Every structure is written in structure tokens, then in C-alpha cells.
C-alpha positions in Angstrom: -29.5 52.1 -145.4 -27.7 53.8 -142.6 -24.6 51.9 -141.5 -24.9 53.1 -137.9 -28.6 51.9 -137.7 -27.5 48.5 -139.0 -24.7 48.3 -136.5 -27.1 49.2 -133.6 -29.6 46.5 -134.7 -26.9 43.8 -134.9 -25.7 44.7 -131.3 -29.3 44.8 -130.0 -29.8 41.3 -131.2 -27.0 39.9 -129.0 -27.4 42.1 -126.0 -29.7 39.7 -124.0 -27.3 36.8 -124.8 -24.3 38.8 -123.5 -26.1 40.0 -120.4 -27.1 36.4 -119.5 -23.5 35.3 -120.0 -22.2 38.0 -117.7 -24.7 37.1 -115.0 -24.0 33.4 -115.4 -20.5 33.9 -114.0 -21.9 35.0 -110.6 -23.7 37.7 -108.8 -23.3 41.0 -110.6 -24.2 44.6 -110.1 -25.8 46.5 -113.0 -23.1 49.1 -113.3 -20.5 46.3 -113.6 -22.5 44.9 -116.5 -22.6 48.3 -118.2 -18.8 48.6 -117.7 -18.1 45.1 -119.2 -20.5 45.7 -122.1 -19.0 49.1 -122.9 -15.4 47.7 -122.7 -16.5 45.0 -125.2 -17.8 47.8 -127.5 -21.4 46.8 -127.0 -22.7 50.2 -126.2 -25.7 50.2 -123.9 -27.1 52.8 -121.6 -28.9 52.4 -118.3 -32.2 53.3 -120.0 -31.8 50.1 -122.1 -30.3 47.8 -119.5 -32.7 48.2 -116.6 -35.9 47.5 -118.6 -34.2 44.4 -120.1 -33.2 43.2 -116.7 -36.7 43.6 -115.5 -38.1 41.7 -118.5 -35.6 38.9 -117.9 -36.6 38.7 -114.2 -40.3 38.7 -115.0 -39.6 35.9 -117.5 -38.1 33.9 -114.6 -34.6 33.9 -116.1 -32.9 35.8 -113.4 -33.4 37.0 -109.8 -31.7 39.6 -107.6 -30.8 40.2 -104.1 -30.2 43.4 -102.2 -26.7 43.8 -100.6 -25.9 46.5 -98.1 -23.2 49.0 -99.2 -20.8 50.9 -97.1 -20.7 53.6 -99.7 -24.4 54.4 -100.1 -27.8 52.7 -100.5 -28.1 48.9 -100.9 -27.1 47.4 -104.2 -29.1 45.0 -106.3 -27.1 42.0 -107.5 -28.4 39.8 -110.3 -28.1 36.0 -110.5 -29.4 33.5 -113.0 -32.2 31.1 -112.0 -32.1 27.5 -113.0 -34.5 28.3 -115.8 -32.1 31.1 -116.9 -29.2 28.7 -117.0 -31.2 26.3 -119.2 -32.3 29.2 -121.4 -28.7 30.4 -121.8 -27.5 26.9 -122.7 -30.1 26.8 -125.5 -29.0 30.3 -126.7 -25.4 29.1 -126.6 -26.2 26.3 -129.0 -28.1 28.6 -131.3 -25.2 31.2 -131.2 -22.7 28.5 -132.2 -24.8 27.3 -135.0 -25.5 30.8 -136.2 -21.8 31.8 -136.0 -20.8 28.8 -138.0 -23.4 29.6 -140.7 -22.4 33.3 -140.8 -18.7 32.4 -141.0 -19.4 29.9 -143.8 -21.1 32.7 -145.8 -18.8 35.6 -145.0 -15.5 33.8 -145.4 -16.1 32.8 -149.0 -14.2 34.7 -151.6 -16.0 37.8 -153.0 -16.1 37.7 -156.8 -15.6 41.0 -158.6 -18.7 42.3 -160.4 -17.1 42.7 -163.8 
């Protein structure tokens, strides 16, 4: 198994959760999401982010509004819907349960194979 592929799969699994958390803090522009994800070492490109944002909007979890910009075309800012907030709350519970379970397993002492 390729380490880099495993690493990418682990990150993909939490990308939606992280994006919803970023948007939950308030209106956010897509490039700001990309910057925050990248600084947190969750590498994502526009070609991944925009289809995911569209899917989340089509699912009723987020919405957007256009805001005029002094430095170019209008910008699309994303916000969570009430359904999105409820969904994120459920994901948060799942994340906490999963993190506890994974930590329980990974923090046990590894026995030598002798």
C-alpha cells in the first residue's frame, strides 16, 4: 500500500467536516477556506473544493450570497443553513466518538513481534 494514497484518503474523509466548521464561524469566501485548509496541512485544490461546496449547497447544508468587491468581480460568500448547523452538530458528535475510539486503540502499547 502506498503511504501517500493512505494519507490522502484519511484527509478526504474529514474534508467536508472541516469545511462545514470553517463556514460555521461566519460568512467565508472560498479562497479563504483554501488558505485555512492549506495552513492546517489539509491540502485541497480549487478543483476539489468547488464541487464539494456545490454538493453541500444542493444538499441544503449551506447557502451563499454575492458581495460586490472593489478589487474585481463580486465574491461568493458561503454560510451554513439551519439544516447545515444541525448536520454539523451531528458530525461533531460522531467525530468525538471516533477520535475517542481511535485514541483508545492507537495509544495502547505496541508489543514487539518476537
